[in-house]
PyMOL CGO cylinders between C-alpha atoms (Angstrom):
from pymol import cmd
from pymol.cgo import CYLINDER

trace = [
    CYLINDER, -23.80, -13.66, 5.02, -21.25, -12.32, 2.52, 0.3, 1, 1, 1, 1, 1, 1,
    CYLINDER, -21.25, -12.32, 2.52, -21.98, -11.10, -0.75, 0.3, 1, 1, 1, 1, 1, 1,
    CYLINDER, -21.98, -11.10, -0.75, -19.88, -12.26, -3.67, 0.3, 1, 1, 1, 1, 1, 1,
    CYLINDER, -19.88, -12.26, -3.67, -21.03, -9.74, -6.37, 0.3, 1, 1, 1, 1, 1, 1,
    CYLINDER, -21.03, -9.74, -6.37, -20.82, -6.88, -4.60, 0.3, 1, 1, 1, 1, 1, 1,
    CYLINDER, -20.82, -6.88, -4.60, -19.87, -3.66, -7.62, 0.3, 1, 1, 1, 1, 1, 1,
    CYLINDER, -19.87, -3.66, -7.62, -16.02, -4.54, -6.46, 0.3, 1, 1, 1, 1, 1, 1,
    CYLINDER, -16.02, -4.54, -6.46, -16.02, -7.93, -7.57, 0.3, 1, 1, 1, 1, 1, 1,
    CYLINDER, -16.02, -7.93, -7.57, -17.41, -6.96, -10.55, 0.3, 1, 1, 1, 1, 1, 1,
    CYLINDER, -17.41, -6.96, -10.55, -15.33, -3.79, -11.26, 0.3, 1, 1, 1, 1, 1, 1,
    CYLINDER, -15.33, -3.79, -11.26, -12.59, -6.97, -11.08, 0.3, 1, 1, 1, 1, 1, 1,
    CYLINDER, -12.59, -6.97, -11.08, -14.51, -9.22, -13.91, 0.3, 1, 1, 1, 1, 1, 1,
    CYLINDER, -14.51, -9.22, -13.91, -14.81, -6.67, -16.16, 0.3, 1, 1, 1, 1, 1, 1,
    CYLINDER, -14.81, -6.67, -16.16, -10.80, -5.96, -15.38, 0.3, 1, 1, 1, 1, 1, 1,
    CYLINDER, -10.80, -5.96, -15.38, -10.51, -9.81, -16.27, 0.3, 1, 1, 1, 1, 1, 1,
    CYLINDER, -10.51, -9.81, -16.27, -12.57, -9.53, -19.58, 0.3, 1, 1, 1, 1, 1, 1,
    CYLINDER, -12.57, -9.53, -19.58, -10.41, -6.55, -20.55, 0.3, 1, 1, 1, 1, 1, 1,
    CYLINDER, -10.41, -6.55, -20.55, -6.98, -7.89, -19.63, 0.3, 1, 1, 1, 1, 1, 1,
    CYLINDER, -6.98, -7.89, -19.63, -8.40, -11.33, -22.05, 0.3, 1, 1, 1, 1, 1, 1,
    CYLINDER, -8.40, -11.33, -22.05, -9.82, -9.27, -24.70, 0.3, 1, 1, 1, 1, 1, 1,
    CYLINDER, -9.82, -9.27, -24.70, -6.49, -6.52, -24.75, 0.3, 1, 1, 1, 1, 1, 1,
    CYLINDER, -6.49, -6.52, -24.75, -3.98, -9.51, -24.24, 0.3, 1, 1, 1, 1, 1, 1,
    CYLINDER, -3.98, -9.51, -24.24, -5.37, -11.07, -27.56, 0.3, 1, 1, 1, 1, 1, 1,
    CYLINDER, -5.37, -11.07, -27.56, -4.75, -8.01, -29.20, 0.3, 1, 1, 1, 1, 1, 1,
    CYLINDER, -4.75, -8.01, -29.20, -1.28, -7.35, -27.68, 0.3, 1, 1, 1, 1, 1, 1,
    CYLINDER, -1.28, -7.35, -27.68, -0.80, -10.91, -29.15, 0.3, 1, 1, 1, 1, 1, 1,
    CYLINDER, -0.80, -10.91, -29.15, -1.53, -10.49, -32.33, 0.3, 1, 1, 1, 1, 1, 1,
    CYLINDER, -1.53, -10.49, -32.33, 0.14, -7.15, -32.56, 0.3, 1, 1, 1, 1, 1, 1,
    CYLINDER, 0.14, -7.15, -32.56, 3.41, -8.57, -30.92, 0.3, 1, 1, 1, 1, 1, 1,
    CYLINDER, 3.41, -8.57, -30.92, 3.52, -11.68, -33.27, 0.3, 1, 1, 1, 1, 1, 1,
    CYLINDER, 3.52, -11.68, -33.27, 2.69, -10.20, -36.51, 0.3, 1, 1, 1, 1, 1, 1,
    CYLINDER, 2.69, -10.20, -36.51, -0.76, -11.18, -37.26, 0.3, 1, 1, 1, 1, 1, 1,
    CYLINDER, -0.76, -11.18, -37.26, -2.03, -7.84, -37.29, 0.3, 1, 1, 1, 1, 1, 1,
    CYLINDER, -2.03, -7.84, -37.29, 0.68, -6.28, -40.25, 0.3, 1, 1, 1, 1, 1, 1,
    CYLINDER, 0.68, -6.28, -40.25, -1.98, -6.72, -42.45, 0.3, 1, 1, 1, 1, 1, 1,
    CYLINDER, -1.98, -6.72, -42.45, -4.34, -4.34, -40.99, 0.3, 1, 1, 1, 1, 1, 1,
    CYLINDER, -4.34, -4.34, -40.99, -1.70, -1.83, -40.20, 0.3, 1, 1, 1, 1, 1, 1,
    CYLINDER, -1.70, -1.83, -40.20, -0.13, -2.25, -44.00, 0.3, 1, 1, 1, 1, 1, 1,
    CYLINDER, -0.13, -2.25, -44.00, -3.45, -0.85, -44.99, 0.3, 1, 1, 1, 1, 1, 1,
    CYLINDER, -3.45, -0.85, -44.99, -3.43, 2.09, -42.46, 0.3, 1, 1, 1, 1, 1, 1,
    CYLINDER, -3.43, 2.09, -42.46, 0.25, 2.93, -43.05, 0.3, 1, 1, 1, 1, 1, 1,
    CYLINDER, 0.25, 2.93, -43.05, 0.96, 2.26, -39.49, 0.3, 1, 1, 1, 1, 1, 1,
    CYLINDER, 0.96, 2.26, -39.49, 3.11, -0.81, -39.39, 0.3, 1, 1, 1, 1, 1, 1,
    CYLINDER, 3.11, -0.81, -39.39, 5.90, 1.25, -37.83, 0.3, 1, 1, 1, 1, 1, 1,
    CYLINDER, 5.90, 1.25, -37.83, 3.66, 1.74, -35.30, 0.3, 1, 1, 1, 1, 1, 1,
    CYLINDER, 3.66, 1.74, -35.30, 2.23, -1.85, -34.16, 0.3, 1, 1, 1, 1, 1, 1,
    CYLINDER, 2.23, -1.85, -34.16, 5.17, -2.13, -31.70, 0.3, 1, 1, 1, 1, 1, 1,
    CYLINDER, 5.17, -2.13, -31.70, 4.02, 0.98, -30.00, 0.3, 1, 1, 1, 1, 1, 1,
    CYLINDER, 4.02, 0.98, -30.00, 0.47, 1.00, -29.75, 0.3, 1, 1, 1, 1, 1, 1,
    CYLINDER, 0.47, 1.00, -29.75, 1.28, -2.21, -28.00, 0.3, 1, 1, 1, 1, 1, 1,
    CYLINDER, 1.28, -2.21, -28.00, 3.57, -1.65, -25.28, 0.3, 1, 1, 1, 1, 1, 1,
    CYLINDER, 3.57, -1.65, -25.28, 0.94, 1.40, -24.77, 0.3, 1, 1, 1, 1, 1, 1,
    CYLINDER, 0.94, 1.40, -24.77, -1.75, -0.95, -24.06, 0.3, 1, 1, 1, 1, 1, 1,
    CYLINDER, -1.75, -0.95, -24.06, 0.66, -3.44, -22.09, 0.3, 1, 1, 1, 1, 1, 1,
    CYLINDER, 0.66, -3.44, -22.09, 1.33, 0.05, -19.98, 0.3, 1, 1, 1, 1, 1, 1,
    CYLINDER, 1.33, 0.05, -19.98, -2.67, 0.25, -19.69, 0.3, 1, 1, 1, 1, 1, 1,
    CYLINDER, -2.67, 0.25, -19.69, -3.45, -2.51, -18.60, 0.3, 1, 1, 1, 1, 1, 1,
    CYLINDER, -3.45, -2.51, -18.60, -0.78, -2.20, -16.18, 0.3, 1, 1, 1, 1, 1, 1,
    CYLINDER, -0.78, -2.20, -16.18, -1.87, 0.81, -14.64, 0.3, 1, 1, 1, 1, 1, 1,
    CYLINDER, -1.87, 0.81, -14.64, -5.53, -0.64, -14.71, 0.3, 1, 1, 1, 1, 1, 1,
    CYLINDER, -5.53, -0.64, -14.71, -4.77, -3.43, -12.73, 0.3, 1, 1, 1, 1, 1, 1,
    CYLINDER, -4.77, -3.43, -12.73, -3.75, -1.57, -9.63, 0.3, 1, 1, 1, 1, 1, 1,
    CYLINDER, -3.75, -1.57, -9.63, -6.40, 0.42, -7.84, 0.3, 1, 1, 1, 1, 1, 1,
    CYLINDER, -6.40, 0.42, -7.84, -3.70, 3.41, -7.07, 0.3, 1, 1, 1, 1, 1, 1,
    CYLINDER, -3.70, 3.41, -7.07, -3.18, 3.73, -11.23, 0.3, 1, 1, 1, 1, 1, 1,
    CYLINDER, -3.18, 3.73, -11.23, -6.32, 2.80, -12.42, 0.3, 1, 1, 1, 1, 1, 1,
    CYLINDER, -6.32, 2.80, -12.42, -7.45, 6.32, -13.28, 0.3, 1, 1, 1, 1, 1, 1,
    CYLINDER, -7.45, 6.32, -13.28, -4.37, 6.71, -15.64, 0.3, 1, 1, 1, 1, 1, 1,
    CYLINDER, -4.37, 6.71, -15.64, -4.86, 3.00, -17.01, 0.3, 1, 1, 1, 1, 1, 1,
    CYLINDER, -4.86, 3.00, -17.01, -8.52, 3.88, -18.01, 0.3, 1, 1, 1, 1, 1, 1,
    CYLINDER, -8.52, 3.88, -18.01, -7.02, 6.88, -19.31, 0.3, 1, 1, 1, 1, 1, 1,
    CYLINDER, -7.02, 6.88, -19.31, -4.36, 5.61, -21.17, 0.3, 1, 1, 1, 1, 1, 1,
    CYLINDER, -4.36, 5.61, -21.17, -6.92, 2.36, -22.73, 0.3, 1, 1, 1, 1, 1, 1,
    CYLINDER, -6.92, 2.36, -22.73, -9.56, 5.19, -23.66, 0.3, 1, 1, 1, 1, 1, 1,
    CYLINDER, -9.56, 5.19, -23.66, -7.19, 7.35, -25.30, 0.3, 1, 1, 1, 1, 1, 1,
    CYLINDER, -7.19, 7.35, -25.30, -6.14, 4.29, -27.80, 0.3, 1, 1, 1, 1, 1, 1,
    CYLINDER, -6.14, 4.29, -27.80, -9.21, 2.93, -28.33, 0.3, 1, 1, 1, 1, 1, 1,
    CYLINDER, -9.21, 2.93, -28.33, -10.78, 6.14, -29.07, 0.3, 1, 1, 1, 1, 1, 1,
    CYLINDER, -10.78, 6.14, -29.07, -7.92, 6.54, -31.74, 0.3, 1, 1, 1, 1, 1, 1,
    CYLINDER, -7.92, 6.54, -31.74, -8.59, 3.07, -33.10, 0.3, 1, 1, 1, 1, 1, 1,
    CYLINDER, -8.59, 3.07, -33.10, -12.54, 3.64, -33.22, 0.3, 1, 1, 1, 1, 1, 1,
    CYLINDER, -12.54, 3.64, -33.22, -11.55, 6.76, -35.17, 0.3, 1, 1, 1, 1, 1, 1,
    CYLINDER, -11.55, 6.76, -35.17, -9.43, 5.07, -37.63, 0.3, 1, 1, 1, 1, 1, 1,
    CYLINDER, -9.43, 5.07, -37.63, -11.99, 2.73, -38.43, 0.3, 1, 1, 1, 1, 1, 1,
    CYLINDER, -11.99, 2.73, -38.43, -14.29, 5.02, -39.03, 0.3, 1, 1, 1, 1, 1, 1,
    CYLINDER, -14.29, 5.02, -39.03, -12.09, 7.20, -41.39, 0.3, 1, 1, 1, 1, 1, 1,
    CYLINDER, -12.09, 7.20, -41.39, -10.25, 4.36, -43.02, 0.3, 1, 1, 1, 1, 1, 1,
    CYLINDER, -10.25, 4.36, -43.02, -12.16, 1.09, -42.76, 0.3, 1, 1, 1, 1, 1, 1,
    CYLINDER, -12.16, 1.09, -42.76, -15.60, 2.77, -43.19, 0.3, 1, 1, 1, 1, 1, 1,
    CYLINDER, -15.60, 2.77, -43.19, -16.73, 1.75, -39.82, 0.3, 1, 1, 1, 1, 1, 1,
    CYLINDER, -16.73, 1.75, -39.82, -15.79, -1.71, -40.55, 0.3, 1, 1, 1, 1, 1, 1,
    CYLINDER, -15.79, -1.71, -40.55, -15.88, -3.25, -36.34, 0.3, 1, 1, 1, 1, 1, 1,
    CYLINDER, -15.88, -3.25, -36.34, -16.01, -0.45, -34.54, 0.3, 1, 1, 1, 1, 1, 1,
    CYLINDER, -16.01, -0.45, -34.54, -17.73, -1.81, -32.09, 0.3, 1, 1, 1, 1, 1, 1,
    CYLINDER, -17.73, -1.81, -32.09, -14.78, -3.52, -30.50, 0.3, 1, 1, 1, 1, 1, 1,
    CYLINDER, -14.78, -3.52, -30.50, -12.68, -0.96, -29.73, 0.3, 1, 1, 1, 1, 1, 1,
    CYLINDER, -12.68, -0.96, -29.73, -15.57, 1.60, -28.30, 0.3, 1, 1, 1, 1, 1, 1,
    CYLINDER, -15.57, 1.60, -28.30, -16.43, -1.40, -25.99, 0.3, 1, 1, 1, 1, 1, 1,
    CYLINDER, -16.43, -1.40, -25.99, -13.20, -1.52, -25.15, 0.3, 1, 1, 1, 1, 1, 1,
    CYLINDER, -13.20, -1.52, -25.15, -12.75, 2.00, -23.86, 0.3, 1, 1, 1, 1, 1, 1,
    CYLINDER, -12.75, 2.00, -23.86, -16.30, 1.62, -22.31, 0.3, 1, 1, 1, 1, 1, 1,
    CYLINDER, -16.30, 1.62, -22.31, -15.28, -1.29, -19.91, 0.3, 1, 1, 1, 1, 1, 1,
    CYLINDER, -15.28, -1.29, -19.91, -12.36, 0.52, -18.98, 0.3, 1, 1, 1, 1, 1, 1,
    CYLINDER, -12.36, 0.52, -18.98, -13.76, 2.97, -17.27, 0.3, 1, 1, 1, 1, 1, 1,
    CYLINDER, -13.76, 2.97, -17.27, -16.44, 1.08, -16.12, 0.3, 1, 1, 1, 1, 1, 1,
    CYLINDER, -16.44, 1.08, -16.12, -13.92, -1.45, -14.54, 0.3, 1, 1, 1, 1, 1, 1,
    CYLINDER, -13.92, -1.45, -14.54, -12.24, 1.72, -12.85, 0.3, 1, 1, 1, 1, 1, 1,
    CYLINDER, -12.24, 1.72, -12.85, -15.23, 3.36, -11.83, 0.3, 1, 1, 1, 1, 1, 1,
    CYLINDER, -15.23, 3.36, -11.83, -16.88, 0.15, -10.35, 0.3, 1, 1, 1, 1, 1, 1,
    CYLINDER, -16.88, 0.15, -10.35, -13.86, -0.91, -8.32, 0.3, 1, 1, 1, 1, 1, 1,
    CYLINDER, -13.86, -0.91, -8.32, -13.11, 2.42, -7.26, 0.3, 1, 1, 1, 1, 1, 1,
    CYLINDER, -13.11, 2.42, -7.26, -17.00, 3.30, -5.96, 0.3, 1, 1, 1, 1, 1, 1,
    CYLINDER, -17.00, 3.30, -5.96, -17.37, 3.87, -2.10, 0.3, 1, 1, 1, 1, 1, 1,
    CYLINDER, -17.37, 3.87, -2.10, -21.04, 3.50, -1.03, 0.3, 1, 1, 1, 1, 1, 1,
]
cmd.load_cgo(trace, "trace")
């Protein structure tokens, strides 16, 4: 009898959720629907660069050999987003970047866990 809900499979499920969440954020940055938020924070020049860094982080996270680098990159980007949400936006919507950073580490750790 095979187990379908193992820690590795649960890690891949979390990776899929993270790909969906960050993919939606990347798409909004690239098509310009987040321009107002970045103009408010005076970061509109960096919007494409942040989107590219998120794409690189997701690609690194998907491959098992480089997943730790992806987790580090995504958590660094999300901690910067959380700091900006706290300092410039008064803590509004801070749970999303924190959750994405935690999910990045959780997906890496569950997929690389050896029992």
